[in-house]
C-alpha positions, 0 to 999 in steps of 0.5 A: 500499499501507499506511504505518504509522508507529510512535512512542512513548516510549523503551524502549516496544518500538517498534523490536522492535514494528517488526521483528515487524510487518515480519516479519508483513507482508512489510514494509519498514522505515525507521528514522529512529533508526537513521539518527540514531544512524548519523549520530552514529557517522559522526562520532564521537560518541555519541547523547547527544552528537549530541543535543547538537549537533543541538539547535544546529542543528535543521535536522538533525532536519528533514532526517532526517525529511524523508529518512525520509518520502520514502523511506517513500512511494517504498517505498510507491508500489511496492505495498510495505508500509512500517513507518515508525519515528520520533518524528515521522513520524506529522506528516510521514506524515499518511496513515499509520496512526498507532501510539503506544507508550508505557511508563513511564520506570522500565520503559524504564529496566529495558528499555534497562538490560538491553539495554545489558548486551550487546555487541549493546545497547551497539553498537546504541544507541550510548550513553554509559555509565550508572552506574546504572538511576536515571541512565538513567531521568534521562536518558530522562525528559530526552530525552523532554522535549527531543524533545517541546520540539524537536519543538513548536519545529520542526514545532509538534506534541507528539509525546506527545499521543496524539490524534495518533494512531489507535492507543495501546499501553501495553506496561507489562504486555504480552509482545512476543507480546501487544504484536505481536497487538494491533496486528495487530488494529489494523492488519487492522482498517483493512485 
């Protein structure tokens, strides 16, 4: 069966898209970011603190990404469509349909800020408290640069390079439904 990898920038709607695809395609989800967040929680760290920790031990990123790709292949071998959400998974699963979802940092900050105003958003994201959207946007840009540098160093790839992907979607002006429709159209065209 098909493996779909979803990469992209923070706040672009990667998780929302992944969840919607799973429902529409009756697929399994493998979520690298969720694993990363759970590891942070397990050692009583926020995501931001865990990022600093991982910067000193980059093999953790590699272990997570290898674990995610192995699980995706295992699920796919059982004739299951798999949606894999992770910034570097396009690299680990070159046979996948590679989707990149992007949005500018200001829109991302607005979306994440709104999510962080809910209890569920705070729990799911496991992020530090931000004073305002401007501080959040600065953090988004900082983490984007950190991830870009880290993946170049560890894997030799630039996850922001759009030519790495089969389909690129900018969600700035799209509703959830419109984004899903565009991606479903692309996936169906490849079936």
